[in-house]
C-alpha positions in Angstrom: 299.6 217.0 12.3 299.3 218.7 15.9 302.2 218.7 18.3 300.7 217.9 21.6 302.0 219.5 24.7 302.1 216.5 27.2 302.7 218.8 30.2 298.9 219.0 30.6 298.2 215.4 29.8 297.9 212.4 32.1 300.8 210.6 30.4 303.2 213.1 31.6 303.4 211.2 34.9 304.9 208.2 32.9 307.0 210.1 30.3 308.2 213.6 31.2 311.3 214.6 33.2 314.5 212.8 34.4 312.6 211.0 37.3 310.6 209.2 34.8 313.6 207.5 33.0 312.7 204.1 34.7 309.2 204.1 33.0 310.4 205.5 29.7 312.9 202.4 29.7 309.8 200.1 29.5 308.7 201.9 26.4 312.0 201.5 24.7 311.9 197.8 25.4 308.8 197.8 23.1 310.6 199.3 20.3 309.1 202.7 20.9 311.3 205.7 19.9 311.9 208.8 21.9 309.6 210.4 19.5 306.9 207.9 20.2 307.4 208.5 23.8 306.9 212.2 23.4 303.6 211.8 21.7 300.1 211.3 23.6 299.4 207.6 24.7 296.1 206.5 23.5 294.8 203.3 25.1 293.2 201.0 22.3 291.1 198.3 24.3 289.1 195.6 22.7 287.2 192.7 24.0 288.9 190.3 21.6 288.8 186.5 22.7 287.9 183.3 21.3 284.8 183.0 23.7 282.5 183.4 20.9 282.1 184.7 17.3 281.2 188.2 18.5 284.7 189.0 19.4 287.0 187.1 17.0 287.0 190.0 14.6 288.0 192.7 17.1 291.8 192.4 17.1 291.8 193.1 13.3 290.1 196.2 13.8 292.1 197.2 16.7 295.0 197.4 14.3 293.3 199.6 12.1 292.3 202.0 15.1 296.1 201.9 16.0 297.2 203.1 12.3 294.5 205.9 12.7 295.9 207.0 16.0 299.6 207.0 14.5 298.6 208.8 11.4 297.2 211.6 13.7 300.2 212.1 15.8 299.5 209.7 18.8 301.1 206.5 20.3 298.6 203.8 20.4 298.9 201.1 23.5 296.7 198.2 22.8 295.2 196.0 25.4 292.2 193.6 25.9 289.7 193.1 28.5 287.2 190.3 29.3 283.8 189.4 27.9 281.1 186.8 28.8 279.1 186.0 25.9 275.3 185.5 26.6 274.7 183.0 23.9 277.2 180.6 25.5 276.4 181.6 29.2 272.5 181.2 28.7 270.5 178.7 30.5 273.0 177.6 33.2 274.8 179.1 36.1 277.4 180.7 33.7 274.6 183.5 33.2 275.1 184.8 36.5 278.4 186.2 35.4 277.1 188.1 32.3 275.9 191.3 33.7 278.6 191.2 36.5 281.0 191.2 33.4 279.7 194.7 32.2 281.0 196.3 35.4 284.3 194.2 35.5 285.0 195.5 31.8 284.4 199.1 33.0 286.6 198.7 36.0 289.4 196.8 34.4 289.5 199.4 31.5 289.4 202.0 34.2 292.3 200.5 36.0 294.5 199.9 32.9 294.1 203.7 31.9 294.7 204.9 35.3 297.7 202.6 36.0 299.4 203.6 32.7 298.1 207.3 32.5 296.7 207.1 29.0 295.6 210.3 27.5 292.7 209.1 25.3 290.7 205.9 24.7 289.3 204.1 21.7 287.1 201.1 22.6 286.2 198.1 20.2 283.6 195.9 21.6 281.4 193.2 20.0 279.1 191.5 22.6 276.1 192.5 24.9 277.9 193.7 28.0 281.2 194.8 26.3 279.5 197.7 24.5 278.0 199.4 27.6 281.0 198.3 29.7 283.4 200.4 27.5 281.1 203.4 27.2 280.8 203.4 31.1 284.6 203.4 31.3 284.8 206.2 28.8 282.5 208.5 30.6 284.0 207.5 34.0 287.5 208.3 32.9 286.6 211.4 30.9 289.4 211.4 28.7 288.7 212.0 24.8 287.1 208.8 23.7 285.6 207.1 20.7 283.6 203.8 20.8 283.4 201.4 17.8 281.2 198.4 17.4 282.9 195.4 16.1 280.0 194.3 13.8 277.1 192.1 13.5 277.2 188.3 12.5 275.7 187.6 8.9 272.5 185.8 8.9 272.2 182.1 8.5 269.9 180.6 5.9 267.7 177.6 6.8 264.7 176.4 4.6 264.9 179.5 2.5 264.7 182.0 5.4 267.4 184.1 7.3 267.9 182.7 10.7 269.8 183.8 13.9 270.7 182.1 17.1 267.1 182.8 18.5 265.8 180.5 16.0 268.0 177.7 17.6 266.9 178.5 21.1 263.0 178.4 19.8 264.1 175.2 17.8 264.7 173.6 21.3 261.2 174.4 22.3 259.9 173.2 19.1 261.8 169.8 19.6 260.6 169.5 23.2 256.9 169.8 21.9 257.4 167.5 19.1 257.3 170.3 16.3 260.7 169.7 15.2 262.8 166.7 14.7 266.2 166.2 16.2 267.7 166.0 12.7 266.0 169.3 11.6 267.2 170.8 14.9 270.8 169.7 14.1 270.7 171.1 10.6 269.4 174.5 11.9 272.5 174.8 14.4 274.9 174.1 11.7 273.4 176.9 9.7 272.4 179.7 12.2 275.7 181.2 12.8 277.8 181.5 9.7 280.4 184.2 10.4 282.2 186.4 13.0 280.1 189.0 14.7 277.5 189.7 17.3 273.9 188.2 17.2 272.4 189.5 14.0 268.9 190.6 15.2 268.1 193.9 17.1 269.1 192.0 20.3 271.4 193.5 22.9 274.6 194.0 21.0 273.0 195.7 18.0 270.7 197.8 20.2 273.8 199.1 22.1 275.5 199.5 18.8 272.7 201.9 17.6 273.0 203.6 21.0 276.7 204.3 20.4 275.8 206.4 17.5 272.6 207.9 19.0 274.4 208.9 22.2 277.3 210.6 20.2 280.2 208.3 21.2 280.6 206.6 17.9 281.3 208.0 14.3 278.1 208.0 12.0 277.7 204.6 10.0 280.3 202.9 12.3 277.6 200.6 13.9 276.2 199.0 10.7 278.7 197.3 8.7 278.9 193.4 9.4 281.9 192.1 11.2 283.4 190.0 8.4 283.4 192.9 6.0 286.7 194.7 5.6 285.0 198.0 5.3 284.8 197.9 9.0 288.5 198.6 9.1 287.8 202.0 7.4 285.7 203.1 10.4 288.2 201.7 12.7 291.0 203.7 11.2 288.8 206.9 11.1 288.1 206.3 14.9 291.6 206.4 15.6 291.9 209.6 13.8 288.9 211.1 15.5 290.1 210.5 19.0 293.1 212.5 18.2 291.1 215.4 16.9 289.0 215.0 20.2 292.2 215.2 22.1 293.2 218.4 20.2 290.1 220.2 21.0 289.9 218.6 24.4 286.4 217.3 23.8 285.5 214.7 26.4 282.9 212.2 26.9 280.9 214.2 29.5 280.7 217.0 26.9 278.9 214.4 24.8 276.9 212.2 27.0 274.1 214.6 28.6 270.6 214.2 29.7 269.4 215.2 26.0 272.0 212.5 24.5 270.8 209.9 26.8 267.3 210.6 25.5 268.4 210.3 22.0 269.8 206.9 22.8 266.4 206.0 24.4 264.8 207.0 21.3 266.6 204.8 19.0 266.1 201.9 21.3 262.5 202.4 21.3 262.4 203.2 17.4 264.1 199.9 16.5 262.1 197.6 19.0 265.4 197.1 20.7 266.6 195.1 23.8 265.0 195.7 27.2 268.6 195.4 28.5 269.1 199.1 27.3 267.0 200.0 30.2 269.8 198.8 32.4 272.8 200.1 30.5 271.5 203.6 29.9 270.9 204.4 33.6 274.4 202.8 34.2 276.1 205.0 31.7 274.2 208.0 33.1 275.3 207.0 36.7 279.0 207.5 35.5 278.1 211.1 34.6 276.2 211.8 37.6 272.9 212.2 35.7 269.7 210.8 37.0 268.2 208.8 34.2 266.4 205.7 35.6 264.2 203.1 34.1 261.0 205.0 34.3 262.7 208.1 32.6 264.0 205.8 29.9 260.2 204.3 29.6 258.8 207.9 29.2 261.2 208.4 26.0 259.9 204.8 24.9 256.2 205.7 25.2 256.2 208.7 23.1 258.6 207.2 20.3 257.2 205.7 17.2 258.3 202.2 16.2 260.0 202.4 12.8 262.6 199.6 12.2 261.0 196.1 11.5 263.9 194.1 13.0 264.1 190.7 14.6 263.0 189.2 16.9 259.6 190.9 16.7 260.2 191.8 13.0 261.4 190.5 9.7 265.0 191.9 9.1 268.5 191.6 10.6 271.2 194.2 11.3 272.9 193.6 7.8 269.6 194.6 6.3 269.4 197.8 8.5 273.0 198.6 7.3 272.1 198.2 3.6 268.9 200.1 4.0 270.8 203.3 5.1 271.9 202.5 8.7 271.6 204.2 12.0 272.0 207.9 10.5 269.0 207.4 8.2 266.8 206.3 11.2 268.2 209.1 13.3 267.5 211.6 10.4 263.9 210.8 10.2 263.5 210.8 14.0 265.0 214.3 14.1 262.7 215.3 11.1 259.8 214.2 13.4 261.1 216.3 16.4 262.1 213.0 18.5 265.9 213.7 18.4 267.9 216.5 20.0 269.9 217.7 17.1 272.0 220.2 19.2 273.9 217.3 21.1 277.7 217.2 20.4 279.2 214.0 18.9 282.8 212.3 18.5 282.9 214.1 15.0 283.4 217.4 16.9 280.1 218.3 15.2 276.4 218.2 16.5 274.0 215.5 15.6 272.3 217.8 13.2 275.3 218.7 11.5 276.3 215.1 11.0 272.8 214.4 9.4 272.6 217.3 7.2 273.1 215.4 4.0 271.3 212.2 4.9 268.4 211.3 2.8 265.6 208.8 3.5 265.8 205.8 1.1 262.3 205.2 -0.1 263.1 201.9 -2.0 264.0 199.9 1.3 261.5 198.2 3.6 263.4 197.9 6.8 262.8 201.3 8.3 259.6 203.6 8.1 259.5 207.4 8.1 258.6 209.0 11.5 255.0 209.6 10.1 254.3 206.1 8.8 255.4 204.0 11.9 254.8 200.4 12.4 253.2 201.4 15.6 252.9 205.0 17.4 254.0 203.5 20.6 257.8 202.6 20.9 258.8 198.8 20.8 259.5 198.8 24.5 257.3 199.8 27.4 257.7 200.5 31.0 255.4 199.2 33.7 254.5 200.3 37.2 252.2 199.0 39.9 251.7 197.2 43.2 253.8 194.3 42.0 256.5 196.5 40.5 256.7 199.8 42.6 260.2 200.5 41.1 259.1 199.6 37.8 259.3 196.8 35.1 259.9 196.7 31.3 258.5 194.6 28.6 259.3 194.6 24.7 256.0 194.9 22.8 257.5 195.0 19.4 255.7 192.2 17.5 253.0 191.5 20.1 249.4 191.2 18.9 247.9 192.1 22.1 249.2 194.3 25.0 247.0 193.2 28.0 247.3 189.8 29.8 245.5 188.6 32.9 246.3 185.3 34.6 247.3 183.3 37.6 250.8 183.1 39.1 252.9 180.0 38.7 255.9 180.7 40.9 259.5 179.5 40.6 262.4 180.6 42.7 265.0 179.8 40.1 265.3 179.8 36.4 266.3 176.2 36.2 263.1 175.0 38.0 260.9 177.1 35.6 262.9 175.7 32.6 262.4 172.2 33.7 258.7 172.8 34.1 258.4 174.4 30.7 260.2 171.5 28.9 257.9 169.1 30.7 254.8 171.5 29.7 253.8 171.6 33.5 251.9 174.9 32.8 248.8 175.8 31.0 247.4 178.5 28.8 246.7 181.8 30.7 249.3 181.2 33.4 251.8 183.8 34.3 255.2 182.3 35.0 257.0 184.0 37.8 260.8 183.5 38.1 262.3 185.2 41.0 265.4 185.5 43.1 267.1 186.2 40.0 267.7 190.0 40.4 271.1 191.7 40.6 271.5 191.0 44.3 269.4 187.9 44.6 270.9 185.9 41.7 273.3 187.3 42.1 273.9 188.6 38.6 270.3 189.2 37.3 270.3 186.3 34.6 268.7 186.4 31.2 265.9 184.0 30.5 266.2 183.4 26.7 266.5 179.5 27.1 263.1 179.6 29.0 261.4 182.2 26.9 262.7 180.5 23.6 261.3 177.1 24.8 258.0 178.7 25.5 257.8 180.3 22.1 259.0 177.3 20.3 256.2 175.3 21.9 253.8 177.7 20.4 252.9 179.4 23.7 254.5 183.0 23.2 251.4 184.8 23.6 249.3 182.3 25.5 251.4 182.7 28.8 253.2 185.5 30.3 256.5 185.5 32.1 257.5 187.8 34.8 260.9 188.2 36.7 263.2 190.2 38.7 265.9 189.1 36.4 266.1 190.2 32.7 265.6 189.0 29.1 267.8 188.6 26.2 267.4 191.0 23.4 266.3 188.1 21.4 263.5 187.2 23.7 259.9 187.7 22.4 256.5 187.2 23.9 254.7 188.7 26.7 257.7 188.9 29.1 258.3 191.4 31.9 261.7 191.7 33.4 263.6 194.0 35.9 260.6 193.8 38.5 261.6 196.0 41.4 262.1 195.9 44.3 263.6 192.4 43.5 262.8 189.4 45.4 265.9 189.2 47.6 265.1 192.5 49.3 261.5 191.7 50.1 259.9 193.1 47.0 256.2 192.4 46.1 257.5 189.6 43.5 258.7 187.7 46.6 255.4 187.7 48.3 253.4 185.9 45.4 251.8 182.7 45.8 250.6 180.1 43.0 247.2 181.1 41.9 247.4 184.9 42.6 245.9 186.8 39.8 248.0 189.4 38.0 247.0 191.9 35.7 249.5 193.4 32.9 248.5 196.3 30.7 251.4 197.5 28.4 249.1 200.1 26.9 248.5 201.8 30.2 251.8 200.8 31.5 250.7 199.0 34.7 251.4 195.7 36.4 249.3 194.9 39.5 248.5 191.7 41.5 244.9 191.3 43.1 246.3 191.7 46.7 245.3 194.6 49.1 248.1 196.6 50.8 246.9 194.8 54.0 247.5 191.3 52.5 250.8 192.3 51.2 252.0 193.7 54.6 250.8 190.5 56.2 252.9 188.3 53.8 255.9 190.6 54.1 256.0 190.0 57.9 256.3 186.1 57.3 258.7 186.3 54.5 262.3 185.4 55.3 265.3 186.5 52.9 266.7 183.8 50.8 270.4 182.8 51.4 272.5 183.6 48.3 274.4 180.6 46.9 277.8 182.3 46.8 279.8 183.1 50.0 283.0 184.2 48.2 284.5 185.3 45.0 283.4 187.9 42.4 279.6 187.1 42.6 279.7 187.5 46.3 281.5 190.8 45.9 278.9 192.0 43.3 276.0 191.2 45.5 277.4 193.3 48.2 277.7 196.3 46.1 275.2 196.2 43.2 272.3 198.7 43.3 268.6 198.2 42.0 268.0 197.4 38.4 265.7 200.5 37.8 269.1 202.7 38.4 271.1 200.4 36.3 272.3 197.9 38.7 275.5 200.0 39.1 278.2 199.0 41.6 279.4 202.3 42.7 278.0 205.8 43.6 279.0 207.4 40.0 279.8 210.9 39.0 277.8 212.6 41.6 280.2 211.5 44.3 283.3 212.1 42.1 286.2 214.0 44.0 288.8 214.2 41.3 288.2 213.4 37.5 290.8 211.1 36.2 291.4 213.2 32.9 292.5 216.1 35.0 295.3 214.3 37.1 
């Protein structure tokens, strides 16, 4: 066990010298000994709450992290921060809070660590925005840090098949079109979510969990084990030990999160047919470092990455299946064998990615993941788009789609609510392109997900008969021809704001283009007549977010990031 010299650590400001006697007295009030106070302080942050099953197993795991920290000579200081759970916030005004919560999670973690001068950080997270939020905080603070995912939910069973919450959302669509009885929908909702843990398909939580290993901020295999399994506690304990090793060696998040490791992260998103939300979160993490890595940089990686993991919503399997098949390391290993992964990137083990994967072998008996030279498709499961309708870019998940081109006429809505009502009443026709605008980061505000609407469309059997375009975003659970993150967004006068019903739009996910049949002259003419839409929030957090948030293609960040940093917290 190493004796740490606190004279160079942030916690010296709250624990060393006669003038810090008042601060130390607070620690003694919490039954810490003088020896405990003399050790490094390690923040152990979790997003535990009772808002949703994603979070309820996190406090248990945080206790194991604390044991690991203590075992290796540190003094853990546990705290919680918020989450907004998309599955419950979906389909109503609450969804405006979701993306905002990512930045509040990062900000609140930063403030807690800064305010109490912690020397290192372990983050335990279980829901969509909490994963990138904690990773953003780690990179921003730049103290030795380890991330650990809280684990996925177990799949439900309904009519002899594995099901997830997306089946329930699509069930609502089936019910609305007479394809499912109310009784059957009721039985499905009772079976879909049987345990603690985040949504079980390759939706945003599991996508970002894979990212945590690929980017190097999490221990190998820690992303895979489902939340209810006590095996997770082993990884939590080891994460606590690992952060003390990083503190000993002074290995920091910005030593780990580099342009190459961000490319590794984007690679695993594409290879798993992961959530389009990763194209928001990776640029946001990059922003914390001061690295330019925007949506189209992510899209370049997507385009050249083979699609290897047959996971829901576009495929057959869930996160538990991927874990049993060999987990994230097995996928990373075959990607590295194919030259798609940078093996020289440092990780929280203190070793490189190549060193971590040295003994990993491909399990030939499983069906969840393919080898790099035998993909489900040679293009990644997620594609970036650009054109006169999206000069700043847009994104679409193509995993599971039968066709990659779509031409149709615009059917425009200025809110998700109005679009959803029209869908439920089937006030659209085959070949339409449903346009939902003024739902971007600034215009929403908050850039809502559209799973309720896309789930209803798919449930009605129209998933590939219509397309949907929005300056908002989609759940990782969304499937169908759905294009999100269209930028510039409508609220700043982007081309999506200028569309009229009947305008012909062409989408080509093979070429990576999205265009409307309007000349530049016509677009300029319409722009002159366009008037900004007033945001429905004049105070509070959502108002404040709208004042500071940047464009989606840069991650919808709310501050300038690492490039403008004057003093790194870790060096105070």
